[in-house]
Residue frames as a rotation matrix with the C-alpha (Angstrom) as fourth column:
UNK 1
-0.338 0.913 -0.230 4.84
-0.837 -0.180 0.517 7.50
0.431 0.367 0.825 13.79
UNK 2
-0.337 0.302 0.892 2.61
-0.656 0.604 -0.453 5.19
-0.675 -0.738 -0.005 15.83
UNK 3
-0.961 0.047 -0.274 1.83
-0.167 0.689 0.706 1.84
0.222 0.724 -0.654 14.20
UNK 4
-0.167 0.976 0.140 -1.86
-0.984 -0.156 -0.082 1.27
-0.058 -0.152 0.987 13.66
UNK 5
-0.922 -0.187 0.338 -2.80
-0.225 0.971 -0.076 -2.29
-0.314 -0.146 -0.938 14.69
UNK 6
-0.192 0.849 -0.491 -5.53
-0.977 -0.120 0.175 -3.97
0.090 0.514 0.853 12.65
UNK 7
-0.523 0.213 0.825 -7.61
-0.036 0.962 -0.271 -7.14
-0.852 -0.171 -0.496 12.99
UNK 8
-0.550 0.250 -0.796 -8.73
-0.835 -0.188 0.518 -8.29
-0.020 0.950 0.313 9.56
UNK 9
-0.502 0.481 0.718 -11.72
-0.074 0.804 -0.590 -10.64
-0.861 -0.350 -0.368 9.25
UNK 10
0.053 0.552 -0.832 -13.06
-0.989 -0.085 -0.118 -12.17
-0.136 0.830 0.541 6.03
UNK 11
0.432 0.164 0.887 -14.06
-0.326 0.945 -0.016 -15.75
-0.841 -0.282 0.462 5.36
UNK 12
0.980 -0.133 0.145 -12.38
0.184 0.361 -0.914 -15.74
0.070 0.923 0.379 1.93
UNK 13
0.408 -0.903 -0.134 -8.65
0.636 0.176 0.751 -16.43
-0.655 -0.392 0.646 2.14
UNK 14
-0.211 -0.515 0.831 -7.85
0.960 -0.268 0.078 -14.70
0.182 0.814 0.551 -1.14
UNK 15
0.588 0.466 0.661 -9.68
0.332 -0.884 0.328 -11.54
0.738 0.027 -0.675 -0.03
UNK 16
0.932 -0.293 -0.211 -7.80
0.146 -0.228 0.963 -11.48
-0.331 -0.928 -0.169 3.28
UNK 17
0.127 -0.960 0.251 -4.54
0.832 0.241 0.499 -12.01
-0.540 0.145 0.829 1.46
UNK 18
0.006 -0.092 0.996 -5.24
0.829 -0.557 -0.056 -9.25
0.560 0.825 0.073 -1.02
UNK 19
0.851 0.331 0.408 -6.17
0.061 -0.834 0.548 -6.72
0.522 -0.441 -0.730 1.71
UNK 20
0.758 -0.624 -0.190 -3.15
0.335 0.122 0.934 -7.73
-0.560 -0.772 0.301 3.79
UNK 21
-0.036 -0.787 0.616 -0.91
0.990 0.058 0.132 -7.28
-0.140 0.614 0.777 0.75
UNK 22
0.369 0.245 0.896 -2.29
0.445 -0.893 0.061 -3.74
0.816 0.376 -0.439 0.27
UNK 23
0.986 0.102 0.129 -1.76
-0.062 -0.495 0.867 -2.91
0.152 -0.863 -0.481 3.92
UNK 24
0.562 -0.826 -0.043 1.75
0.622 0.389 0.679 -4.19
-0.545 -0.408 0.732 3.90
UNK 25
-0.031 -0.517 0.856 2.63
0.864 -0.444 -0.237 -1.52
0.502 0.732 0.460 1.38
UNK 26
0.437 0.224 0.871 1.74
-0.170 -0.930 0.325 1.11
0.883 -0.290 -0.369 4.05
UNK 27
-0.431 -0.824 -0.368 4.40
0.202 0.309 -0.929 1.12
0.879 -0.475 0.034 6.79
UNK 28
-0.690 0.151 0.708 2.13
-0.662 -0.525 -0.534 2.69
0.291 -0.838 0.462 9.49
UNK 29
0.396 0.904 0.163 -0.29
-0.911 0.364 0.193 -0.28
0.115 -0.225 0.967 9.48
UNK 30
-0.810 -0.584 -0.054 0.20
-0.565 0.802 -0.192 -3.74
0.155 -0.125 -0.980 10.93
UNK 31
0.301 0.854 -0.425 -2.23
-0.603 0.516 0.609 -6.65
0.739 0.073 0.670 10.64
UNK 32
-0.486 -0.539 0.688 -2.03
-0.870 0.223 -0.440 -8.31
0.084 -0.812 -0.578 14.02
UNK 33
-0.539 0.356 0.763 -4.63
-0.048 0.892 -0.450 -11.03
-0.841 -0.279 -0.463 13.35
UNK 34
-0.680 0.432 -0.592 -6.47
-0.665 -0.023 0.747 -12.60
0.309 0.902 0.303 10.41
UNK 35
-0.573 0.602 0.556 -9.85
-0.298 0.480 -0.825 -14.17
-0.763 -0.639 -0.096 11.06
UNK 36
-0.948 0.302 -0.103 -12.13
0.008 0.346 0.938 -16.30
0.319 0.888 -0.330 8.90
UNK 37
-0.122 0.949 -0.290 -15.21
0.776 0.273 0.569 -16.03
0.619 -0.155 -0.770 11.15
UNK 38
0.276 0.351 0.895 -16.97
-0.187 -0.894 0.408 -13.22
0.943 -0.280 -0.181 13.10
UNK 39
0.982 0.167 -0.084 -16.49
0.047 0.218 0.975 -15.01
0.181 -0.962 0.206 16.41
UNK 40
0.261 -0.961 -0.094 -12.74
0.964 0.265 -0.034 -15.21
0.057 -0.081 0.995 15.82
UNK 41
-0.226 -0.330 0.916 -12.69
0.409 -0.886 -0.219 -11.44
0.884 0.325 0.335 15.16
UNK 42
0.690 0.530 0.493 -14.53
-0.262 -0.452 0.852 -10.72
0.675 -0.718 -0.173 18.42
UNK 43
0.874 -0.409 -0.261 -11.99
0.466 0.556 0.688 -12.85
-0.136 -0.723 0.677 20.28
UNK 44
-0.019 -0.937 0.348 -9.02
0.950 -0.125 -0.286 -11.33
0.311 0.325 0.893 18.53
UNK 45
0.069 0.119 0.991 -10.33
0.054 -0.992 0.115 -7.82
0.996 0.045 -0.075 19.32
UNK 46
0.920 0.349 0.177 -10.80
-0.167 -0.058 0.984 -8.72
0.353 -0.935 0.005 22.97
UNK 47
0.742 -0.654 -0.147 -7.34
0.608 0.563 0.560 -10.23
-0.283 -0.505 0.815 23.29
UNK 48
-0.135 -0.885 0.445 -5.25
0.990 -0.141 0.019 -7.93
0.046 0.444 0.895 21.13
UNK 49
0.370 0.403 -0.837 -6.96
0.545 -0.824 -0.155 -4.56
-0.752 -0.399 -0.525 21.53
UNK 50
-0.383 -0.521 0.763 -6.34
0.923 -0.172 0.345 -3.30
-0.048 0.836 0.546 17.99
UNK 51
-0.777 0.139 -0.614 -6.94
-0.071 -0.989 -0.134 0.25
-0.626 -0.061 0.778 16.81
UNK 52
-0.204 0.698 -0.686 -9.12
-0.970 -0.239 0.046 -0.92
-0.131 0.675 0.726 13.90
UNK 53
-0.418 0.199 0.886 -11.17
0.107 0.980 -0.170 -4.03
-0.902 0.024 -0.431 13.07
UNK 54
-0.520 0.262 -0.813 -11.89
-0.851 -0.241 0.467 -4.56
-0.073 0.935 0.348 9.33
UNK 55
-0.530 0.438 0.726 -14.89
-0.132 0.803 -0.581 -6.88
-0.837 -0.404 -0.368 9.14
UNK 56
-0.929 0.337 -0.151 -16.41
-0.078 0.223 0.972 -8.62
0.361 0.915 -0.181 6.12
UNK 57
-0.405 0.850 0.336 -20.20
-0.914 -0.387 -0.123 -8.37
0.025 -0.357 0.934 6.39
UNK 58
0.612 0.707 -0.354 -20.99
-0.747 0.664 0.034 -11.92
0.259 0.244 0.935 5.30
UNK 59
-0.596 -0.801 -0.055 -19.09
-0.686 0.544 -0.483 -14.35
0.417 -0.251 -0.874 7.51
UNK 60
-0.108 0.567 -0.817 -20.37
0.100 0.823 0.559 -17.72
0.989 -0.021 -0.146 8.72
UNK 61
-0.160 0.182 -0.970 -22.00
0.907 0.415 -0.071 -18.15
0.390 -0.891 -0.232 12.11
UNK 62
0.222 0.171 -0.960 -21.37
0.641 -0.767 0.011 -14.58
-0.735 -0.618 -0.280 13.37
UNK 63
0.585 0.068 0.809 -21.80
0.773 -0.351 -0.529 -11.92
0.248 0.934 -0.258 10.68
UNK 64
-0.482 -0.810 0.333 -19.74
0.681 -0.586 -0.440 -8.80
0.551 0.015 0.834 10.41
UNK 65
-0.076 0.575 0.815 -22.60
-0.321 -0.788 0.526 -6.71
0.944 -0.221 0.244 11.73
UNK 66
0.871 0.409 -0.271 -23.01
0.076 0.433 0.898 -9.03
0.485 -0.803 0.346 14.74
UNK 67
0.149 -0.908 -0.391 -19.25
0.956 0.234 -0.179 -8.99
0.254 -0.347 0.903 15.36
UNK 68
-0.495 -0.294 0.817 -19.28
0.263 -0.947 -0.181 -5.21
0.828 0.126 0.547 15.14
UNK 69
0.451 0.791 0.413 -22.06
-0.277 -0.315 0.908 -5.06
0.848 -0.524 0.077 17.75
UNK 70
0.849 -0.111 -0.517 -20.18
0.471 0.603 0.644 -7.28
0.240 -0.790 0.564 20.15
UNK 71
-0.204 -0.979 0.011 -16.85
0.912 -0.194 -0.360 -5.50
0.355 -0.064 0.933 19.72
UNK 72
-0.362 0.090 0.928 -18.40
0.002 -0.995 0.097 -2.04
0.932 0.037 0.360 20.00
UNK 73
0.719 0.694 0.028 -20.31
-0.054 0.016 0.998 -3.08
0.692 -0.720 0.048 23.19
UNK 74
0.804 -0.413 -0.428 -17.11
0.581 0.391 0.714 -4.10
-0.128 -0.822 0.554 25.01
UNK 75
-0.240 -0.942 -0.234 -14.45
0.728 -0.334 0.599 -2.00
-0.643 -0.026 0.766 23.30
UNK 76
0.724 0.690 0.000 -16.04
0.531 -0.557 -0.638 1.19
-0.440 0.461 -0.770 21.87
UNK 77
0.353 -0.672 -0.651 -12.62
-0.403 -0.737 0.542 2.73
-0.844 0.071 -0.531 21.16
UNK 78
-0.539 -0.508 0.672 -11.91
0.362 0.581 0.729 0.23
-0.761 0.636 -0.129 18.35
UNK 79
-0.250 0.385 -0.888 -12.74
-0.795 -0.606 -0.039 1.72
-0.553 0.696 0.458 14.95
UNK 80
-0.177 0.360 0.916 -14.97
0.264 0.914 -0.308 -0.68
-0.948 0.187 -0.257 13.01
UNK 81
-0.386 0.001 -0.923 -14.76
-0.814 -0.471 0.340 -0.73
-0.434 0.882 0.182 9.24
UNK 82
0.248 0.603 0.758 -17.22
-0.077 0.792 -0.605 -2.95
-0.966 0.092 0.243 7.35
UNK 83
-0.796 -0.435 -0.421 -16.35
-0.481 0.033 0.876 -4.60
-0.367 0.900 -0.235 4.07
UNK 84
-0.078 0.850 0.522 -19.16
0.149 0.527 -0.837 -5.56
-0.986 0.012 -0.168 1.75
UNK 85
-0.940 -0.106 0.324 -20.30
0.332 -0.065 0.941 -5.99
-0.079 0.992 0.096 -1.82
UNK 86
-0.054 0.998 0.020 -23.78
0.990 0.051 0.129 -4.86
0.128 0.026 -0.991 -0.77
UNK 87
-0.931 -0.278 0.238 -24.81
0.271 -0.961 -0.062 -1.26
0.245 0.007 0.969 -1.25
UNK 88
0.000 0.999 0.032 -28.45
0.567 -0.026 0.823 -1.45
0.823 0.019 -0.567 0.01
UNK 89
-0.172 -0.013 0.985 -29.40
-0.467 -0.879 -0.093 1.37
0.867 -0.476 0.145 2.37
UNK 90
0.805 0.554 0.212 -30.90
-0.445 0.327 0.834 -1.01
0.392 -0.766 0.510 4.97
UNK 91
0.642 -0.625 -0.445 -27.64
0.663 0.743 -0.087 -2.95
0.385 -0.239 0.892 5.26
UNK 92
-0.320 -0.780 0.538 -25.56
0.361 -0.626 -0.691 0.18
0.876 -0.027 0.482 5.61
UNK 93
0.137 0.448 0.883 -27.91
-0.661 -0.623 0.419 1.48
0.738 -0.641 0.211 8.33
UNK 94
0.954 0.204 -0.222 -27.64
-0.003 0.742 0.671 -1.80
0.301 -0.639 0.708 10.19
UNK 95
0.194 -0.967 -0.168 -23.84
0.808 0.254 -0.532 -1.56
0.557 -0.033 0.830 10.06
UNK 96
-0.386 -0.339 0.858 -23.80
-0.052 -0.920 -0.387 2.02
0.921 -0.194 0.338 11.31
UNK 97
0.509 0.694 0.510 -26.27
-0.622 -0.114 0.775 1.17
0.596 -0.711 0.374 14.09
UNK 98
0.848 -0.229 -0.479 -23.98
0.382 0.889 0.252 -1.70
0.368 -0.396 0.841 15.16
UNK 99
0.700 -0.601 -0.385 -21.15
0.172 -0.381 0.908 0.70
-0.693 -0.702 -0.163 15.81
UNK 100
0.095 -0.666 0.740 -19.34
0.979 0.199 0.053 0.77
-0.182 0.719 0.671 12.42
UNK 101
0.295 -0.068 -0.953 -17.78
0.059 -0.994 0.089 4.11
-0.954 -0.083 -0.289 11.53
UNK 102
-0.446 -0.446 -0.776 -16.87
-0.763 -0.265 0.590 3.02
-0.469 0.855 -0.222 7.98
UNK 103
0.436 0.562 0.702 -18.51
0.069 0.757 -0.649 1.05
-0.897 0.332 0.291 5.18
UNK 104
-0.290 -0.741 -0.606 -16.19
-0.723 -0.245 0.646 0.13
-0.627 0.626 -0.464 2.29
UNK 105
0.810 0.576 -0.113 -17.37
-0.487 0.553 -0.676 -1.60
-0.327 0.602 0.729 -0.87
UNK 106
0.477 -0.666 0.573 -15.12
0.185 0.714 0.676 -4.46
-0.859 -0.216 0.463 -1.95
UNK 107
0.637 -0.275 0.721 -14.20
0.758 0.052 -0.650 -2.88
0.141 0.960 0.241 -5.29
UNK 108
0.917 -0.305 -0.255 -11.94
-0.173 -0.884 0.435 -0.39
-0.358 -0.355 -0.864 -3.49
UNK 109
0.518 -0.855 0.035 -8.36
0.324 0.159 -0.933 0.40
0.792 0.495 0.359 -4.46
UNK 110
-0.161 -0.682 -0.713 -5.42
0.932 0.134 -0.338 1.16
0.326 -0.719 0.614 -2.20
UNK 111
-0.831 -0.167 0.531 -6.03
0.079 -0.980 -0.184 4.93
0.551 -0.111 0.827 -2.19
UNK 112
0.109 0.944 0.311 -9.61
-0.429 -0.238 0.871 4.44
0.897 -0.229 0.379 -0.99
UNK 113
0.517 0.018 -0.856 -8.51
0.616 0.686 0.386 2.04
0.595 -0.727 0.343 1.72
UNK 114
-0.604 -0.779 -0.170 -5.93
0.724 -0.446 -0.527 4.59
0.334 -0.442 0.833 2.90
UNK 115
-0.650 0.397 0.648 -8.60
-0.282 -0.918 0.279 7.31
0.706 -0.002 0.708 2.90
UNK 116
0.416 0.871 -0.262 -11.08
-0.088 0.325 0.942 5.18
0.905 -0.368 0.212 4.77
UNK 117
0.243 -0.378 -0.893 -8.58
0.882 0.470 0.041 4.26
0.404 -0.798 0.448 7.49
UNK 118
-0.809 -0.574 0.130 -7.29
0.480 -0.771 -0.418 7.84
0.340 -0.275 0.899 7.85
UNK 119
-0.344 0.752 0.563 -10.88
-0.349 -0.658 0.667 9.13
0.872 0.033 0.489 8.11
UNK 120
0.638 0.642 -0.425 -12.08
0.117 0.465 0.878 6.71
0.761 -0.609 0.221 10.80
UNK 121
-0.001 -0.736 -0.676 -8.79
0.949 0.212 -0.232 7.04
0.315 -0.642 0.699 12.74
UNK 122
-0.846 -0.305 0.437 -9.23
0.253 -0.952 -0.175 10.80
0.469 -0.037 0.882 12.62
UNK 123
-0.799 0.567 -0.202 -12.62
0.155 -0.130 -0.979 10.46
-0.582 -0.813 0.016 14.32
UNK 124
-0.408 0.659 -0.632 -14.84
-0.870 -0.491 0.049 10.67
-0.278 0.570 0.773 11.21
UNK 125
0.254 0.542 0.801 -17.05
-0.039 0.833 -0.552 8.31
-0.966 0.109 0.233 9.28
UNK 126
-0.701 -0.458 -0.547 -16.22
-0.584 -0.072 0.809 6.84
-0.409 0.886 -0.217 5.82
UNK 127
0.370 0.742 0.559 -18.75
0.043 0.587 -0.808 5.62
-0.928 0.323 0.185 3.31
UNK 128
-0.572 -0.519 0.635 -17.73
0.626 0.224 0.747 4.54
-0.530 0.825 0.197 -0.18
UNK 129
-0.882 0.165 -0.441 -18.78
-0.336 -0.877 0.344 7.08
-0.330 0.452 0.829 -2.81
UNK 130
-0.672 0.675 -0.305 -21.45
-0.015 0.399 0.917 4.76
0.741 0.620 -0.257 -4.23
UNK 131
-0.358 0.530 -0.769 -22.92
0.917 0.353 -0.184 4.33
0.174 -0.771 -0.612 -0.75
UNK 132
-0.698 0.057 -0.713 -23.04
0.277 -0.897 -0.343 8.11
-0.660 -0.437 0.611 -0.31
UNK 133
-0.886 0.368 -0.281 -24.88
-0.431 -0.432 0.792 8.45
0.170 0.823 0.542 -3.58
UNK 134
-0.481 0.724 -0.495 -27.47
0.453 0.688 0.566 5.83
0.750 0.049 -0.659 -2.56
UNK 135
-0.324 0.335 -0.885 -28.10
0.927 -0.074 -0.367 7.49
-0.188 -0.939 -0.287 0.77
UNK 136
-0.798 0.000 -0.603 -28.26
0.003 -1.000 -0.005 10.99
-0.603 -0.006 0.798 -0.58
UNK 137
-0.808 0.554 -0.200 -30.67
-0.227 0.021 0.974 9.93
0.543 0.833 0.108 -3.35
UNK 138
-0.324 0.695 -0.642 -32.86
0.780 0.580 0.234 8.23
0.535 -0.425 -0.730 -0.72
UNK 139
-0.479 0.111 -0.871 -32.82
0.677 -0.585 -0.447 11.35
-0.559 -0.804 0.205 1.48
UNK 140
-0.924 0.103 -0.369 -33.68
-0.279 -0.841 0.463 13.63
-0.263 0.530 0.806 -1.43
UNK 141
-0.656 0.697 -0.290 -36.49
-0.003 0.382 0.924 11.36
0.755 0.607 -0.248 -2.49
UNK 142
0.250 0.737 -0.629 -37.86
0.722 0.291 0.628 11.29
0.646 -0.610 -0.459 1.06
UNK 143
-0.654 -0.643 0.398 -36.66
0.257 -0.684 -0.683 14.67
0.712 -0.344 0.612 2.32
UNK 144
-0.350 0.535 -0.769 -38.18
0.925 0.067 -0.374 15.48
-0.149 -0.842 -0.518 5.77
UNK 145
0.013 0.465 0.885 -40.57
0.439 -0.798 0.413 18.34
0.899 0.383 -0.214 5.76
UNK 146
-0.482 -0.266 -0.835 -39.54
0.876 -0.171 -0.452 20.57
-0.023 -0.949 0.316 8.64
UNK 147
0.592 0.791 0.152 -41.82
0.782 -0.610 0.131 23.37
0.196 0.041 -0.980 9.76
UNK 148
0.949 -0.314 -0.015 -38.93
-0.298 -0.913 0.277 25.48
-0.100 -0.259 -0.961 11.10
UNK 149
0.405 -0.869 -0.285 -35.19
-0.306 0.165 -0.938 25.52
0.862 0.467 -0.199 10.47
UNK 150
0.421 -0.339 -0.841 -32.77
0.795 0.584 0.162 24.06
0.437 -0.737 0.515 12.94
UNK 151
0.987 -0.153 0.046 -31.40
-0.153 -0.818 0.554 26.23
-0.047 -0.554 -0.831 15.63
UNK 152
0.273 -0.955 -0.112 -27.61
-0.729 -0.129 -0.672 26.81
0.628 0.265 -0.732 15.76
UNK 153
-0.242 -0.342 0.908 -27.43
-0.907 0.412 -0.086 24.55
-0.344 -0.845 -0.410 18.80
UNK 154
0.608 0.528 0.593 -29.42
-0.267 0.839 -0.474 21.80
-0.748 0.129 0.651 17.15
UNK 155
0.876 -0.340 -0.342 -27.13
-0.320 0.122 -0.940 22.00
0.361 0.932 -0.001 14.11
UNK 156
-0.045 -0.940 0.339 -24.08
-0.936 -0.079 -0.344 21.70
0.350 -0.333 -0.876 16.38
UNK 157
-0.093 0.130 0.987 -25.52
-0.650 0.743 -0.159 18.65
-0.755 -0.656 0.015 18.11
UNK 158
0.868 0.486 0.103 -26.59
-0.227 0.573 -0.787 17.12
-0.441 0.660 0.608 14.78
UNK 159
0.551 -0.730 -0.405 -23.13
-0.644 -0.063 -0.762 17.51
0.531 0.681 -0.505 13.22
UNK 160
-0.377 -0.771 0.513 -21.43
-0.922 0.260 -0.287 15.83
0.088 -0.581 -0.809 16.16
UNK 161
0.118 0.503 0.856 -23.94
-0.518 0.766 -0.380 13.02
-0.847 -0.399 0.351 16.62
UNK 162
0.935 0.315 -0.161 -23.88
-0.279 0.378 -0.883 12.24
-0.217 0.871 0.441 12.91
UNK 163
0.301 -0.919 -0.255 -20.05
-0.748 -0.061 -0.661 12.15
0.592 0.390 -0.705 13.02
UNK 164
0.254 -0.133 -0.958 -20.22
0.180 0.980 -0.088 9.34
0.950 -0.150 0.273 15.51
UNK 165
-0.701 -0.536 0.470 -19.54
-0.336 -0.334 -0.881 11.17
0.629 -0.775 0.054 18.78
UNK 166
-0.445 0.508 -0.738 -21.04
0.768 0.641 -0.022 9.82
0.462 -0.576 -0.674 21.94
UNK 167
0.648 0.744 0.162 -23.47
0.495 -0.573 0.653 11.76
0.579 -0.342 -0.740 24.15
UNK 168
0.646 -0.442 -0.622 -20.70
0.571 -0.261 0.778 12.43
-0.506 -0.858 0.084 26.64
UNK 169
-0.431 -0.850 0.304 -18.27
0.847 -0.265 0.460 13.65
-0.310 0.456 0.834 23.89
UNK 170
-0.119 0.499 0.858 -20.90
0.656 -0.609 0.445 16.00
0.745 0.616 -0.255 22.53
UNK 171
0.829 0.492 -0.266 -21.68
0.496 -0.428 0.755 17.34
0.257 -0.758 -0.599 25.99
UNK 172
0.274 -0.830 -0.486 -18.03
0.705 -0.171 0.688 17.92
-0.654 -0.531 0.539 26.75
UNK 173
-0.568 -0.542 0.620 -17.35
0.823 -0.384 0.419 19.76
0.011 0.748 0.664 23.45
UNK 174
-0.131 0.619 0.775 -20.40
0.435 -0.667 0.606 21.97
0.891 0.416 -0.182 23.73
UNK 175
-0.927 -0.324 0.191 -20.18
-0.032 -0.439 -0.898 22.57
0.375 -0.838 0.396 27.45
UNK 176
-0.071 0.964 0.255 -23.62
-0.901 -0.172 0.399 21.20
0.428 -0.201 0.881 28.18
UNK 177
-0.271 0.000 0.962 -24.97
-0.693 0.693 -0.195 18.27
-0.667 -0.720 -0.188 30.17
UNK 178
-0.995 -0.068 0.074 -25.54
-0.008 0.787 0.617 14.80
-0.101 0.613 -0.783 28.61
UNK 179
-0.281 0.958 0.052 -29.25
0.699 0.241 -0.674 15.17
-0.658 -0.153 -0.737 29.42
UNK 180
0.176 0.312 -0.934 -29.31
-0.310 -0.883 -0.354 18.38
-0.934 0.352 -0.059 27.36
UNK 181
-0.726 -0.482 -0.491 -27.67
-0.633 0.188 0.751 16.59
-0.269 0.856 -0.441 24.47
UNK 182
-0.843 0.460 0.279 -30.31
0.478 0.878 -0.004 13.85
-0.247 0.130 -0.960 24.69
UNK 183
0.065 0.893 -0.445 -33.07
0.350 -0.438 -0.828 16.48
-0.934 -0.102 -0.341 24.73
UNK 184
-0.060 -0.136 -0.989 -31.67
-0.715 -0.685 0.137 18.15
-0.696 0.715 -0.056 21.59
UNK 185
-0.949 -0.298 -0.101 -31.27
-0.288 0.695 0.659 14.80
-0.126 0.654 -0.746 19.85
UNK 186
-0.500 0.847 0.182 -34.90
0.673 0.512 -0.534 13.94
-0.545 -0.144 -0.826 20.64
UNK 187
0.199 0.561 -0.804 -36.01
-0.089 -0.806 -0.585 17.35
-0.976 0.188 -0.111 19.31
UNK 188
-0.508 -0.486 -0.711 -34.04
-0.733 -0.190 0.653 16.78
-0.453 0.853 -0.259 16.15
UNK 189
-0.960 0.134 0.247 -35.63
0.212 0.924 0.320 13.38
-0.185 0.359 -0.915 15.52
UNK 190
-0.091 0.988 -0.125 -39.11
0.652 -0.036 -0.757 14.82
-0.752 -0.151 -0.641 16.05
UNK 191
0.184 0.157 -0.970 -38.46
-0.371 -0.903 -0.217 17.81
-0.910 0.400 -0.108 13.81
UNK 192
-0.522 -0.493 -0.696 -36.85
-0.812 0.037 0.582 15.78
-0.262 0.869 -0.419 11.01
UNK 193
0.521 0.844 -0.127 -39.22
-0.847 0.494 -0.198 12.88
-0.104 0.210 0.972 11.23
UNK 194
-0.003 -0.569 -0.823 -36.51
-0.401 0.754 -0.520 10.25
0.916 0.328 -0.230 11.78
UNK 195
0.833 0.525 0.172 -36.18
-0.408 0.376 0.832 7.64
0.373 -0.763 0.528 14.47
UNK 196
0.780 -0.624 -0.049 -32.57
0.543 0.634 0.551 6.68
-0.313 -0.456 0.833 14.84
UNK 197
0.194 -0.825 -0.530 -28.97
-0.034 -0.546 0.837 7.89
-0.980 -0.144 -0.134 14.49
UNK 198
-0.521 -0.364 0.772 -28.77
0.683 0.365 0.633 6.50
-0.512 0.857 0.058 10.97
UNK 199
0.399 0.763 0.509 -31.63
0.912 -0.389 -0.131 8.81
0.098 0.516 -0.851 9.97
UNK 200
0.814 -0.166 -0.556 -29.87
0.093 -0.909 0.407 11.80
-0.573 -0.383 -0.725 11.50
UNK 201
-0.200 -0.972 0.124 -26.69
0.190 0.086 0.978 10.81
-0.961 0.219 0.168 9.68
UNK 202
-0.238 0.193 0.952 -28.43
0.958 0.209 0.197 10.67
-0.161 0.959 -0.234 6.33
UNK 203
0.813 0.565 0.143 -29.95
0.580 -0.807 -0.109 14.12
0.054 0.171 -0.984 6.85
UNK 204
0.553 -0.665 -0.502 -26.59
-0.039 -0.623 0.781 15.58
-0.832 -0.412 -0.370 7.98
UNK 205
-0.430 -0.738 0.520 -24.91
0.502 0.284 0.817 14.19
-0.751 0.612 0.248 4.90
UNK 206
0.099 0.583 0.806 -27.63
0.992 -0.121 -0.034 15.59
0.078 0.803 -0.591 2.61
UNK 207
0.949 0.298 -0.103 -27.17
0.312 -0.935 0.171 19.00
-0.045 -0.194 -0.980 4.19
UNK 208
0.435 -0.869 0.235 -23.41
0.198 -0.163 -0.967 18.87
0.879 0.467 0.101 3.84
UNK 209
0.763 -0.136 0.632 -22.80
-0.624 -0.411 0.665 18.93
0.169 -0.902 -0.398 7.60
UNK 210
0.229 -0.724 0.651 -20.58
-0.340 0.567 0.750 15.84
-0.912 -0.393 -0.116 7.37
UNK 211
-0.316 -0.400 -0.860 -18.64
-0.947 0.086 0.308 14.14
-0.049 0.912 -0.407 4.60
């Protein structure tokens, strides 16, 4: 079994030690660097090329979201998992827009950490259950009013975009051009009354298209 290499960043030593202790009980994971600041995490990701970066959201100087943006811009293959005690929708949307594919509240237990890592490494997105409840409640409260249902092709594009696939990945899987994917994405945003990928993701979750 391939060892999954992890960069762990949190400005609190006790939190880092606790998470590392959890990970050390799982033989397939290896923490290759511990960082106390966002800038250190960006540098470690650049130099060590880990599979996953676990980033605390509230670090000094460079926040977890800023670190995620920088890592995602230069190394999009690294899976970014945000740690936070904040469950506000706006913060979650910022993290997802920055390239994070997971958002884990800090009251997690080992089983949830395992699930989060397995999910993002498998190509999916992971949101703590409480975060899912917040987003779904917000979507239901502000459900887009669509004049016509989505076409099968729009549904396929929506599912893949909301799952974190890039335009090129969606195009390759559906056998269409990247420009056609962009066209469908634009049509989806217009039809659903949303303006970004986070909005599409919320709608897809509410419809049960992604977990």
